[in-house]
C-alpha positions in Angstrom: -4.1 -2.9 -8.9 -1.5 -5.6 -6.9 0.4 -7.0 -9.5 -1.4 -10.7 -9.5 -2.7 -12.5 -12.3 -6.1 -14.4 -12.2 -6.9 -16.5 -14.6 -9.9 -18.6 -15.7 -11.5 -21.1 -18.1 -13.2 -24.2 -18.5 -11.5 -27.6 -18.3 -12.5 -30.1 -16.1 -9.4 -31.6 -15.4 -7.6 -29.9 -11.8 -4.0 -30.2 -12.2 -1.8 -27.2 -12.5 1.5 -27.3 -14.0 4.5 -24.5 -13.1 7.7 -24.3 -14.5 10.5 -21.8 -13.6 13.7 -20.8 -15.5 16.4 -18.2 -16.0 16.8 -16.5 -19.4 20.4 -16.3 -18.9 23.0 -18.6 -18.0 25.1 -16.5 -15.8 25.0 -12.8 -14.7 27.1 -10.3 -13.3 26.7 -9.4 -9.3 24.3 -7.3 -8.6 23.0 -7.1 -12.7 19.5 -7.9 -13.3 18.6 -11.3 -14.4 15.2 -12.5 -16.2 13.1 -15.4 -14.5 10.5 -16.8 -16.3 7.3 -18.5 -14.5 4.7 -20.2 -16.4 1.5 -21.7 -15.2 -0.8 -24.1 -17.3 -3.7 -25.3 -15.9 -7.8 -26.1 -16.6 -9.6 -23.0 -16.9 -11.8 -24.2 -14.4 -9.6 -23.2 -11.6 -8.2 -19.8 -10.4 -4.4 -19.1 -10.2 -2.5 -16.5 -8.5 1.3 -15.7 -9.4 3.7 -13.8 -6.8 3.9 -10.3 -6.9 6.5 -7.9 -5.4 5.4 -8.8 -2.0 6.5 -12.5 -1.9 10.4 -13.3 -0.9 12.7 -14.1 -4.1 15.7 -14.8 -1.6 18.4 -15.4 -2.2 17.4 -12.5 -5.2 16.2 -9.2 -4.9 12.9 -8.1 -6.6 13.2 -5.4 -9.1 10.1 -5.6 -11.2 7.6 -7.8 -13.4 5.7 -8.1 -16.6 2.8 -9.9 -17.3 1.8 -11.5 -20.4 -1.7 -12.2 -21.7 -3.3 -15.4 -21.3 -3.0 -17.9 -23.6 -5.3 -21.2 -25.0 -3.1 -24.5 -25.5 -4.8 -27.5 -26.3 -7.7 -26.5 -24.2 -5.6 -25.2 -21.4 -5.2 -22.1 -20.0 -1.3 -20.7 -19.7 -0.3 -17.7 -18.4 3.1 -16.4 -17.8 5.5 -13.7 -16.1 8.9 -12.3 -16.2 10.6 -11.1 -13.1 13.6 -8.7 -13.2 15.8 -9.6 -10.4 19.2 -8.7 -8.7 21.3 -10.7 -6.6 24.3 -9.4 -4.2 25.4 -12.6 -2.6 28.6 -14.3 -3.3 27.7 -18.0 -3.9 28.8 -18.6 -7.7 25.5 -21.0 -7.9 22.4 -19.4 -6.8 18.7 -21.1 -7.2 15.2 -20.4 -7.2 11.9 -21.9 -7.0 8.7 -20.0 -7.2 5.0 -21.1 -6.4 1.5 -20.0 -8.0 -1.1 -20.3 -5.6 -4.1 -21.9 -6.6 -7.3 -20.8 -4.8 -9.9 -23.0 -3.5 -13.4 -22.6 -1.5 -11.6 -21.4 1.6 -7.8 -21.4 1.3 -5.4 -21.5 -1.0 -2.7 -23.9 -2.2 0.6 -23.8 -3.3 2.1 -25.4 -6.3 5.9 -25.2 -6.7 8.0 -24.9 -10.0 11.0 -26.8 -10.6 14.7 -25.4 -9.2 16.6 -23.4 -11.7 19.9 -22.3 -11.0 22.0 -19.1 -12.0 26.0 -18.7 -12.2 26.9 -15.4 -10.6 30.2 -14.1 -13.0 32.6 -11.8 -11.7 33.6 -13.5 -8.4 37.1 -14.0 -7.5 38.1 -17.4 -8.2 41.1 -19.5 -6.2 44.6 -19.5 -7.7 45.2 -23.0 -9.5 47.7 -25.0 -7.4 49.9 -25.7 -10.8 50.0 -22.0 -11.7 53.6 -21.1 -12.9 54.6 -17.9 -11.9 57.2 -16.2 -14.1 60.3 -14.4 -12.6 61.1 -10.4 -13.0 65.0 -9.8 -12.8 64.6 -6.1 -13.8 65.8 -3.5 -11.9 62.8 -1.6 -10.3 63.1 1.6 -8.3 61.4 2.3 -5.0 60.2 5.7 -4.4 60.3 5.2 -0.7 60.7 2.3 2.1 57.4 1.3 3.5 57.3 0.7 7.3 55.9 -2.6 7.6 55.6 -2.5 11.4 53.4 0.8 11.5 50.8 -1.1 9.1 50.7 -3.7 11.0 50.0 -1.8 14.5 47.5 0.4 12.4 45.8 -2.9 11.2 45.8 -3.8 15.0 44.4 -0.6 16.2 41.7 -0.3 13.4 40.5 -4.4 14.2 40.2 -3.2 17.8 38.2 -0.2 16.9 35.9 -1.9 14.8 35.0 -4.7 16.8 34.4 -2.2 19.6 32.1 -0.3 17.4 30.3 -3.5 16.4 30.1 -4.4 20.2 28.6 -1.3 21.2 26.3 -0.3 17.8 26.2 -3.8 16.2 22.8 -4.5 17.8 21.4 -1.0 17.1 22.4 -1.3 13.3 20.7 -4.6 12.7 17.7 -3.1 14.4 17.8 -0.4 11.9 18.3 -2.7 8.9 15.6 -4.9 10.1 12.7 -1.9 10.9 14.0 -0.8 7.3 13.2 -3.7 5.4 10.0 -4.1 7.2 8.9 -0.5 6.7 9.6 -0.9 2.8 7.6 -4.5 2.7 4.8 -2.7 4.7 4.7 0.2 2.2 4.7 -1.9 -0.8 1.6 -4.4 0.4 -0.2 -0.9 1.5 0.2 0.5 -1.7 -1.5 -2.8 -3.3 -3.9 -3.3 -1.2 -4.8 0.5 -1.7 -5.7 -0.5 -5.1 -7.6 -3.5 -4.7 -9.6 -1.3 -2.1 -10.5 1.4 -4.4 -11.5 -1.6 -6.8 -13.7 -3.0 -4.3 -15.4 0.3 -3.6 -16.5 0.9 -7.1 -17.6 -2.5 -7.4 -18.4 -5.2 -4.9 -16.9 -7.7 -7.3 -16.3 -11.2 -6.0 -13.0 -12.0 -7.7 -11.4 -8.5 -6.3 -12.5 -9.8 -2.9 -10.7 -13.1 -3.3 -7.5 -11.4 -4.9 -7.3 -8.7 -1.7 -8.0 -11.6 1.0 -5.2 -13.6 -0.8 -3.1 -10.2 -0.5 -3.8 -9.9 3.0 -2.8 -13.2 4.3 0.2 -13.4 2.2 1.5 -10.1 3.6 0.8 -11.2 7.7 2.4 -14.3 6.6 5.6 -12.8 5.8 5.0 -10.6 8.9 4.1 -13.1 11.8 5.7 -16.3 10.4 2.2 -18.2 10.5 1.2 -19.8 7.5 -2.4 -17.5 6.9 -2.6 -18.8 2.9 -3.4 -22.4 4.2 -5.7 -21.0 7.5 -9.4 -21.2 7.1 -11.3 -18.7 8.5 -12.4 -20.6 11.4 -8.4 -21.4 12.0 -7.4 -17.9 12.0 -10.1 -16.6 14.3 -9.3 -19.6 16.9 -5.8 -17.8 17.7 -7.5 -13.9 17.6 -9.8 -12.4 20.1 -11.2 -9.9 17.8 -14.8 -9.1 17.8 -14.2 -7.0 14.6 -11.8 -9.4 12.5 -14.5 -12.3 13.3 -17.2 -9.9 11.8 -15.0 -9.0 8.8 -13.6 -12.3 7.8 -17.0 -13.9 7.9 -18.8 -11.2 6.3 -15.9 -11.5 3.3 -16.3 -15.4 3.2 -20.5 -14.8 3.0 -19.6 -12.8 0.1 -17.0 -15.2 -1.8 -18.4 -18.5 -1.1 -21.9 -17.7 -0.9 -22.1 -15.5 -3.9 -23.7 -12.8 -1.7 -23.1 -9.3 -3.3 -22.7 -6.9 -0.9 -22.4 -3.1 -1.6 -20.7 -2.3 1.5 -18.0 -5.0 1.6 -15.4 -2.6 1.1 -16.0 -1.8 4.9 -14.9 -5.3 6.2 -11.5 -4.7 4.1 -10.9 -1.6 5.7 -11.4 -3.3 8.9 -8.5 -6.0 7.8 -6.2 -2.8 6.7 -6.7 -1.5 9.9 -5.9 -4.6 11.8 -3.0 -5.3 9.5 -1.5 -2.2 10.3 -1.8 -2.8 14.4 0.0 -6.0 13.7 3.1 -4.0 12.0 3.1 -1.6 14.8 3.2 -4.5 17.1 6.4 -6.4 15.3 7.9 -2.9 15.1 7.7 -2.4 18.7 9.3 -5.8 19.6 12.0 -5.3 17.0 12.7 -1.7 18.7 12.5 -3.6 22.3 13.9 -6.8 21.3 
């Protein structure tokens, strides 16, 4: 199953309260940090948490741990702990995550507060009033270092490095971009395949909602278009694809019309094929860019 959390209940209020915070005050550069995301909401609505396909910038996603839902004063309380790492050099790094409240034909982001983490182990500046101790003892030298050669060697190294960057820099950046795109697509594909397997077994409306949000979220990150905020009509406005139109309308009919279709998985297979086509086109754009 995709690492998404769906919560149900029976309150009449429609507010969602989200809180996020790090368990540690500071961590070493590259070491894992634990970030807690808690959502409290009435059981009459449905809420999804971010999974591994979400962008946790400036942090890198390692893993996540979900906890069973709890009832508190009539509200549902869900929580997740994300294990994250960072390799950025800023001493203070902040994070703010959303949860997604499912509505009739789209979803609404509800953002948490911003929490910061101190990255320990970075080189501090030497204070202006630092006192240096003079050493007058004799220290024998094994050899005399030739500084002119060092300067010449450094200049040659810079020339070679700049030349290589100008010649191969664009190619290297493309390879890095393609690698990241491939890893993100693989994560999405694995999650989507698990959801599709569940829909094949039983055409459950809840699984259909989660799978549709998963599809929209990936395309949003791929094409930088806010698919999670768009209705089916708005999505189809920019698409000339009869298969996509048929699939989305059929899925909407099942989810919002509560009409169970035993072959609903075939419509999601169409969405999967379209997603793969869009990924391949984006790959070609990067290669030829």
